[in-house]
N, CA, C and O atoms as CSV, one atom per row, in Angstrom:
chain,resi,resn,atom,element,x,y,z
A,1,MET,N,N,-78.416,72.687,17.527
A,1,MET,CA,C,-77.380,72.383,17.958
A,1,MET,C,C,-76.031,72.443,16.817
A,1,MET,O,O,-76.348,72.598,15.638
A,2,PHE,N,N,-74.644,72.330,17.130
A,2,PHE,CA,C,-74.297,72.588,16.223
A,2,PHE,C,C,-73.309,71.528,15.471
A,2,PHE,O,O,-72.308,71.278,16.143
A,3,TYR,N,N,-73.362,71.045,14.572
A,3,TYR,CA,C,-72.161,70.162,13.771
A,3,TYR,C,C,-71.145,70.622,13.582
A,3,TYR,O,O,-71.286,71.628,12.886
A,4,ASP,N,N,-69.558,70.327,13.970
A,4,ASP,CA,C,-68.458,70.311,12.930
A,4,ASP,C,C,-68.606,69.361,11.836
A,4,ASP,O,O,-68.875,68.161,11.784
A,5,THR,N,N,-68.334,70.317,10.928
A,5,THR,CA,C,-68.622,69.342,9.457
A,5,THR,C,C,-67.213,68.834,8.739
A,5,THR,O,O,-66.965,68.084,7.795
A,6,THR,N,N,-66.143,69.885,9.977
A,6,THR,CA,C,-64.492,69.883,9.166
A,6,THR,C,C,-64.099,68.631,9.186
A,6,THR,O,O,-64.561,67.879,10.044
A,7,PRO,N,N,-63.157,68.167,8.230
A,7,PRO,CA,C,-62.925,66.773,8.776
A,7,PRO,C,C,-61.557,67.039,9.302
A,7,PRO,O,O,-60.839,68.037,9.249
A,8,PHE,N,N,-61.367,65.554,9.958
A,8,PHE,CA,C,-60.336,65.348,10.924
A,8,PHE,C,C,-58.822,65.929,10.405
A,8,PHE,O,O,-58.973,66.044,9.188
A,9,THR,N,N,-58.061,66.160,10.590
A,9,THR,CA,C,-56.542,65.855,10.031
A,9,THR,C,C,-55.729,65.847,11.433
A,9,THR,O,O,-55.936,66.687,12.308
A,10,ALA,N,N,-54.901,64.934,11.529
A,10,ALA,CA,C,-53.689,64.430,12.808
A,10,ALA,C,C,-52.879,65.217,12.880
A,10,ALA,O,O,-52.459,65.572,13.982
A,11,ALA,N,N,-52.268,65.891,11.375
A,11,ALA,CA,C,-51.603,66.691,11.570
A,11,ALA,C,C,-51.907,67.920,12.065
A,11,ALA,O,O,-50.998,68.711,11.813
A,12,ASN,N,N,-53.029,68.526,12.813
A,12,ASN,CA,C,-53.208,69.886,13.188
A,12,ASN,C,C,-54.286,69.613,14.145
A,12,ASN,O,O,-55.338,70.243,14.257
A,13,SER,N,N,-53.763,68.258,15.045
A,13,SER,CA,C,-54.525,68.235,16.021
A,13,SER,C,C,-53.699,68.249,17.509
A,13,SER,O,O,-54.199,68.065,18.619
A,14,GLY,N,N,-52.249,68.529,17.172
A,14,GLY,CA,C,-50.864,68.292,18.126
A,14,GLY,C,C,-50.625,67.001,19.054
A,14,GLY,O,O,-51.155,65.890,19.035
A,15,TYR,N,N,-49.708,67.514,19.807
A,15,TYR,CA,C,-48.940,65.732,19.946
A,15,TYR,C,C,-50.003,65.033,21.050
A,15,TYR,O,O,-50.741,65.406,21.961
A,16,ARG,N,N,-49.684,64.020,20.512
A,16,ARG,CA,C,-50.560,62.742,20.921
A,16,ARG,C,C,-50.006,61.745,21.690
A,16,ARG,O,O,-49.256,61.088,20.969
A,17,VAL,N,N,-50.024,61.291,22.902
A,17,VAL,CA,C,-49.335,60.051,23.814
A,17,VAL,C,C,-49.249,59.014,23.221
A,17,VAL,O,O,-50.308,58.440,22.969
A,18,ALA,N,N,-48.374,58.592,22.921
A,18,ALA,CA,C,-48.363,56.955,22.170
A,18,ALA,C,C,-47.169,56.701,22.782
A,18,ALA,O,O,-46.442,57.515,23.350
A,19,PHE,N,N,-46.956,55.148,22.589
A,19,PHE,CA,C,-45.717,54.624,23.068
A,19,PHE,C,C,-44.722,54.337,21.464
A,19,PHE,O,O,-44.907,53.598,20.497
A,20,ARG,N,N,-43.902,55.100,21.741
A,20,ARG,CA,C,-42.336,54.576,20.198
A,20,ARG,C,C,-41.677,53.620,20.511
A,20,ARG,O,O,-40.851,53.744,21.416
A,21,PRO,N,N,-41.816,52.651,19.992
A,21,PRO,CA,C,-40.805,51.475,19.540
A,21,PRO,C,C,-39.662,52.480,19.077
A,21,PRO,O,O,-39.736,53.314,18.174
A,22,GLY,N,N,-38.352,52.139,20.095
A,22,GLY,CA,C,-37.020,52.454,19.911
A,22,GLY,C,C,-36.397,54.018,20.833
A,22,GLY,O,O,-35.338,54.613,21.032
A,23,GLU,N,N,-37.724,54.116,21.143
A,23,GLU,CA,C,-37.267,54.989,21.939
A,23,GLU,C,C,-37.520,55.256,23.625
A,23,GLU,O,O,-38.259,54.323,23.941
A,24,GLN,N,N,-37.323,55.882,24.555
A,24,GLN,CA,C,-37.470,55.892,26.179
A,24,GLN,C,C,-38.725,56.249,26.317
A,24,GLN,O,O,-38.955,57.433,26.071
A,25,ASN,N,N,-39.653,55.554,26.653
A,25,ASN,CA,C,-41.313,55.800,27.029
A,25,ASN,C,C,-41.359,55.936,27.886
A,25,ASN,O,O,-40.786,55.070,28.548
A,26,ILE,N,N,-41.886,56.820,28.505
A,26,ILE,CA,C,-41.747,56.881,29.975
A,26,ILE,C,C,-43.582,57.122,30.346
A,26,ILE,O,O,-44.098,57.881,29.525
A,27,CYS,N,N,-44.321,56.721,31.161
A,27,CYS,CA,C,-45.376,56.651,31.523
A,27,CYS,C,C,-46.169,57.591,31.927
A,27,CYS,O,O,-45.751,58.321,32.826
A,28,PRO,N,N,-47.468,57.813,31.393
A,28,PRO,CA,C,-47.656,59.612,31.520
A,28,PRO,C,C,-48.382,59.256,32.812
A,28,PRO,O,O,-48.710,60.283,33.406
A,29,GLY,N,N,-48.835,57.843,33.606
A,29,GLY,CA,C,-49.589,57.901,34.764
A,29,GLY,C,C,-48.716,58.031,35.986
A,29,GLY,O,O,-49.074,58.612,37.010
A,30,CYS,N,N,-47.397,57.376,35.787
A,30,CYS,CA,C,-46.285,57.169,36.883
A,30,CYS,C,C,-45.110,57.191,36.953
A,30,CYS,O,O,-44.313,56.940,37.856
A,31,GLY,N,N,-45.020,57.519,35.911
A,31,GLY,CA,C,-43.257,57.642,35.954
A,31,GLY,C,C,-42.540,56.924,35.279
A,31,GLY,O,O,-41.463,57.243,34.775
A,32,GLN,N,N,-43.162,55.746,35.210
A,32,GLN,CA,C,-41.873,54.444,34.942
A,32,GLN,C,C,-41.864,54.061,33.571
A,32,GLN,O,O,-42.515,54.601,32.677
A,33,SER,N,N,-41.165,53.195,33.473
A,33,SER,CA,C,-40.632,52.883,31.783
A,33,SER,C,C,-40.719,51.858,31.619
A,33,SER,O,O,-40.201,51.569,30.540
A,34,HIS,N,N,-41.479,50.304,32.557
A,34,HIS,CA,C,-41.017,49.188,32.135
A,34,HIS,C,C,-42.607,48.922,31.026
A,34,HIS,O,O,-43.624,49.448,31.477
A,35,TRP,N,N,-42.743,48.175,29.726
A,35,TRP,CA,C,-43.814,48.306,29.201
A,35,TRP,C,C,-44.048,46.731,28.850
A,35,TRP,O,O,-43.064,46.021,28.647
A,36,MET,N,N,-45.152,46.285,28.793
A,36,MET,CA,C,-45.803,44.941,27.904
A,36,MET,C,C,-46.390,45.434,26.558
A,36,MET,O,O,-47.439,46.014,26.277
A,37,ILE,N,N,-45.515,45.069,25.950
A,37,ILE,CA,C,-46.259,45.478,24.749
A,37,ILE,C,C,-47.356,44.301,23.853
A,37,ILE,O,O,-46.926,43.167,23.643
A,38,GLY,N,N,-48.286,44.564,23.537
A,38,GLY,CA,C,-48.910,44.068,22.241
A,38,GLY,C,C,-48.744,44.078,21.272
A,38,GLY,O,O,-47.609,44.218,20.817
A,39,ARG,N,N,-50.155,43.885,20.290
A,39,ARG,CA,C,-50.028,44.367,18.816
A,39,ARG,C,C,-50.597,45.398,18.555
A,39,ARG,O,O,-50.482,45.874,17.426
A,40,MET,N,N,-51.253,45.932,19.389
A,40,MET,CA,C,-52.102,47.580,19.180
A,40,MET,C,C,-51.467,48.344,20.051
A,40,MET,O,O,-51.167,49.454,19.610
A,41,THR,N,N,-51.129,48.093,21.266
A,41,THR,CA,C,-51.353,48.942,22.545
A,41,THR,C,C,-50.032,48.679,23.459
A,41,THR,O,O,-49.285,47.758,23.129
A,42,ALA,N,N,-49.819,49.237,24.263
A,42,ALA,CA,C,-48.515,48.940,25.115
A,42,ALA,C,C,-49.182,48.918,26.553
A,42,ALA,O,O,-49.892,49.881,26.842
A,43,GLU,N,N,-49.036,48.038,27.353
A,43,GLU,CA,C,-49.368,48.920,28.635
A,43,GLU,C,C,-48.449,48.840,29.641
A,43,GLU,O,O,-47.779,47.829,29.430
A,44,CYS,N,N,-48.100,49.370,30.579
A,44,CYS,CA,C,-47.389,49.983,31.677
A,44,CYS,C,C,-47.644,48.904,32.347
A,44,CYS,O,O,-48.815,48.589,32.563
A,45,ALA,N,N,-46.523,48.091,32.830
A,45,ALA,CA,C,-46.448,47.341,34.142
A,45,ALA,C,C,-46.174,47.620,35.749
A,45,ALA,O,O,-45.847,46.986,36.753
A,46,PHE,N,N,-46.499,48.915,35.373
A,46,PHE,CA,C,-46.724,49.247,36.683
A,46,PHE,C,C,-48.213,49.339,37.127
A,46,PHE,O,O,-48.921,48.682,37.890
A,47,CYS,N,N,-48.394,50.448,36.317
A,47,CYS,CA,C,-49.902,50.997,36.523
A,47,CYS,C,C,-51.360,50.629,36.081
A,47,CYS,O,O,-52.494,50.751,36.546
A,48,ALA,N,N,-50.632,49.998,34.687
A,48,ALA,CA,C,-51.506,49.346,33.468
A,48,ALA,C,C,-52.240,50.658,32.302
A,48,ALA,O,O,-53.210,50.628,31.544
A,49,THR,N,N,-51.223,51.723,32.638
A,49,THR,CA,C,-52.264,52.698,31.674
A,49,THR,C,C,-51.521,52.333,30.549
A,49,THR,O,O,-50.296,52.222,30.602
A,50,ALA,N,N,-52.374,52.077,29.220
A,50,ALA,CA,C,-52.270,51.616,27.808
A,50,ALA,C,C,-52.296,52.576,27.416
A,50,ALA,O,O,-52.800,53.549,27.977
A,51,LEU,N,N,-51.670,52.565,26.167
A,51,LEU,CA,C,-50.964,53.620,25.237
A,51,LEU,C,C,-50.789,52.987,23.464
A,51,LEU,O,O,-49.963,52.104,23.235
A,52,PRO,N,N,-51.620,53.537,22.394
A,52,PRO,CA,C,-51.903,53.085,21.558
A,52,PRO,C,C,-50.021,52.984,20.848
A,52,PRO,O,O,-49.253,53.841,21.284
A,53,ILE,N,N,-49.470,51.976,19.849
A,53,ILE,CA,C,-48.172,51.473,19.519
A,53,ILE,C,C,-47.852,52.797,18.178
A,53,ILE,O,O,-48.270,52.444,17.075
A,54,ASN,N,N,-47.367,53.811,18.203
A,54,ASN,CA,C,-47.280,54.259,17.114
A,54,ASN,C,C,-45.983,53.901,16.400
A,54,ASN,O,O,-44.895,54.304,16.811
A,55,THR,N,N,-46.088,53.330,15.596
A,55,THR,CA,C,-45.284,52.475,14.351
A,55,THR,C,C,-45.142,53.150,12.822
A,55,THR,O,O,-44.271,52.960,11.974
A,56,GLY,N,N,-46.538,54.162,12.788
A,56,GLY,CA,C,-46.016,54.597,11.458
A,56,GLY,C,C,-46.483,53.797,10.388
A,56,GLY,O,O,-46.386,54.309,9.273
A,57,GLY,N,N,-46.796,53.065,10.437
A,57,GLY,CA,C,-47.149,51.802,9.789
A,57,GLY,C,C,-48.334,51.370,9.784
A,57,GLY,O,O,-48.902,51.819,10.780
A,58,SER,N,N,-49.442,50.316,8.789
A,58,SER,CA,C,-50.769,50.502,8.690
A,58,SER,C,C,-51.120,49.108,9.477
A,58,SER,O,O,-50.242,48.305,9.792
A,59,PHE,N,N,-52.362,48.941,9.725
A,59,PHE,CA,C,-52.674,48.059,10.791
A,59,PHE,C,C,-54.255,47.216,9.587
A,59,PHE,O,O,-54.948,47.546,8.625
A,60,GLY,N,N,-54.117,46.340,10.281
A,60,GLY,CA,C,-55.573,45.673,9.500
A,60,GLY,C,C,-55.297,44.527,8.493
A,60,GLY,O,O,-54.174,44.638,8.002
A,61,ALA,N,N,-55.934,43.557,8.086
A,61,ALA,CA,C,-56.137,42.314,7.513
A,61,ALA,C,C,-55.843,43.119,5.860
A,61,ALA,O,O,-56.263,44.190,5.422
A,62,GLY,N,N,-55.171,42.332,5.395
A,62,GLY,CA,C,-54.797,42.926,3.999
A,62,GLY,C,C,-53.520,43.546,3.539
A,62,GLY,O,O,-53.167,44.185,2.547
A,63,ARG,N,N,-52.824,43.009,4.909
A,63,ARG,CA,C,-51.672,44.410,4.652
A,63,ARG,C,C,-50.346,43.418,4.254
A,63,ARG,O,O,-49.187,43.727,4.530
A,64,PHE,N,N,-50.621,42.549,3.768
A,64,PHE,CA,C,-49.267,41.673,3.549
A,64,PHE,C,C,-48.715,41.838,2.246
A,64,PHE,O,O,-49.471,41.340,1.412
A,65,THR,N,N,-47.620,42.377,1.706
A,65,THR,CA,C,-47.230,42.298,0.082
A,65,THR,C,C,-46.364,41.126,-0.603
A,65,THR,O,O,-45.604,40.488,0.125
A,66,ALA,N,N,-46.396,41.010,-1.117
A,66,ALA,CA,C,-45.854,39.462,-2.067
A,66,ALA,C,C,-44.329,39.273,-2.837
A,66,ALA,O,O,-44.249,38.757,-3.952
A,67,LYS,N,N,-43.715,39.526,-2.448
A,67,LYS,CA,C,-42.149,39.652,-3.087
A,67,LYS,C,C,-41.962,39.009,-4.318
A,67,LYS,O,O,-41.860,37.792,-4.167
A,68,SER,N,N,-41.889,39.341,-5.352
A,68,SER,CA,C,-41.715,38.652,-6.259
A,68,SER,C,C,-40.202,37.909,-6.712
A,68,SER,O,O,-39.166,38.559,-6.572
A,69,LEU,N,N,-40.178,36.878,-7.115
A,69,LEU,CA,C,-38.777,36.139,-7.234
A,69,LEU,C,C,-37.940,36.195,-8.375
A,69,LEU,O,O,-38.213,35.582,-9.407
A,70,ALA,N,N,-36.921,36.912,-8.236
A,70,ALA,CA,C,-35.940,37.028,-9.333
A,70,ALA,C,C,-35.715,35.157,-10.157
A,70,ALA,O,O,-35.346,34.183,-9.500
A,71,ALA,N,N,-36.060,35.123,-11.677
A,71,ALA,CA,C,-35.903,33.818,-12.095
A,71,ALA,C,C,-34.221,34.155,-12.790
A,71,ALA,O,O,-33.582,33.251,-13.328
C-alpha cells in the first residue's frame, strides 16, 4: 500500500468552492443566490447546500487581541 507523505499545500490544490463574503455567491447545487450565514458555514436557503466561509481569517479559541490604551 502506498502512503503519500508529501505535506498538503492549499496553494497547489486548485480552486475550492467556498462562500466569499462581499461577493455575489451562486449556489453550486441549484444556482440560486440566497444564503443563511452562520459562523463557519453558509447554507443555501433553497437546496441546503452548505459551503465553508472563506474569510481569510483565523478561527478558534484564543484569537482575541487586546488593544492597549494610550495614556
